[in-house]
TORVEX-545842 format. One record per residue: x, y, z of N, C-alpha, C in turn. Coordinates in steps of 0.02 Angstrom, whole numbers, plus 50000, padded with zeros to 5 digits. Layout:
N
XYZXYZXYZ ...
END
This chain:
93
509925037049034509905035749102510215042249146 509845048349140510095053749172509725054749240 509325049949260509015050949323509415051249381 509245055549432509615055649493509465049949544 509925047849579509825041349618509265041649665 509065046949707508625047049761507945050449738 507855051249678507225054849654506575051449678 506535045149675505895041749687505775042549763 506335041949800506235042749882506085049849900 506275054649864506125061749873505405063049857 505135059849801504565059949782504015057049830 504185050849856503755048049905503745052349973 504255055649995504365060050049503895066250043 503905069249974503495074949966502775073149974 502625066849946501855065049946501635063250013 502055060950056501835058350125501785065850163 502295069950152502195077350190501565080350164 501405079950100500775082850083500225079950109 500145073150117499605069850150499565072050222 500085071950259500065073850329499805081150339 499995085350298499725092550300499055093150277 498865089850231498135092050201497565086650208 497715080650240497225076050241496655078450287 496035076850269495425079050296495345076750370 495645071250389495575068050451496035072650502 496455076750479496905080550519496685087950516 496155089250480495865096850478495995100150410 496255096350362496375098450297495775099050255 495845103250201495205104350158495135098050114 494585094850105494595089550065494695090549989 494425097049966494565098349899495325099049878 495625102149920496355103649914496745096649916 496505092549961496815085449970496685081049900 496115081349879495915077849810496285079649753 496315086449747496715089749693497435088249694 497685088049751498455086949767498565079649748 498165074949773498275067849752498245066249683 497705070449652497705069049577498355071449541 498605077849569499165080749540499765075349553 499845071749609500405067749617500355061349572 499685058749567499585052849522499785054349452 499595060149432499735062149361500505062749353 500845065649396501555066049386501885059449395 501565054849429501825048049430501795044649359 501175045949330501045042649263501565045949216 501655051949218502105055149174502865052949172 503035051949241503705049649244503915042249244 503345038849240503395031349235503355027049296 503225031049360503075027149418503735025949454 503625021449504504135019249549504645014049516 505195014749510505655009849482505725003449523 505555003449587505604997549630505074993149617 504504995149600503864991049592503564991949523 503864989649469503614991049404502934987749387 502714983149426502054980049413501524984149438 501664988949479501114993349508500964999649465 501315000549412501265006849370500535006949334 500275012849348499605013749314499065009849350 499115006849402498585002949441498395006549502 497735007749511497495010749573497405005449627 497805005549676497795000049730497105000349761 496745005649764496115005949800495555002149766 495685000349705495124997449663495134990249669 495664986749711495674980349718495084977149752 494854971349741494284968249775494464966649851 493934967949887494024966649962493844958849978 494284955750013494144948650026494144947450105 493564944850119493484943450193493544935750208 493914934450264494064927450286493724926250347 493594920050365493364918250434493854913350465 493844913250527494224908550563493764904650617 493854898150625493434894250665493584896150740 493034896950781493234898650845493144892750892 493244894250956493154888951006493694883951006 493524877851030494014872451032494164869750966 493694870050916493864867750849494344871950820 494304878650825494754884050795495424883250832 495424881850894496104881250931496434875250912 496084869550897496424863350876496664864650808 496264867650763496474868450694497094872650684 497174877950724497784881850733498374878250756 498204874550810498854870050836499014865750782 498604861850748498794857550695499204861250638 498954867250619499304870450567500054872850586 500164875750650500784876850677501204870750676 500944865350699501404859250706501554857050643 501124856850592501334854550524501864860150498 501804866150510502324870950485502984868650515 502974867850581503644865950621503924859450593 503574854350574503784847850560503804846850482 503764851950443503754850950366504524850150353 504624846650298505234844350266505404850450211 505994852850222506214858050177506604856250114 
END
């Protein structure tokens, strides 16, 4: 256990600074951005990832499935939301 205490926070700060500088939406080069993100991900794998979220190690969060939901509209939806809020207020803990 020779790890320094704020190493993960510093690594996250470095990554965020890199993204702010090189992201294509702010005028950065897309090739440099992709290579830099790959470099950061590779270093994450080598060091074992973030100790705060051990379940996220080695998993690419952008590969998760996208789930769409719908809400009822109009008076039916308004009534359903009102019933839900009322049930939450009056539930027994």
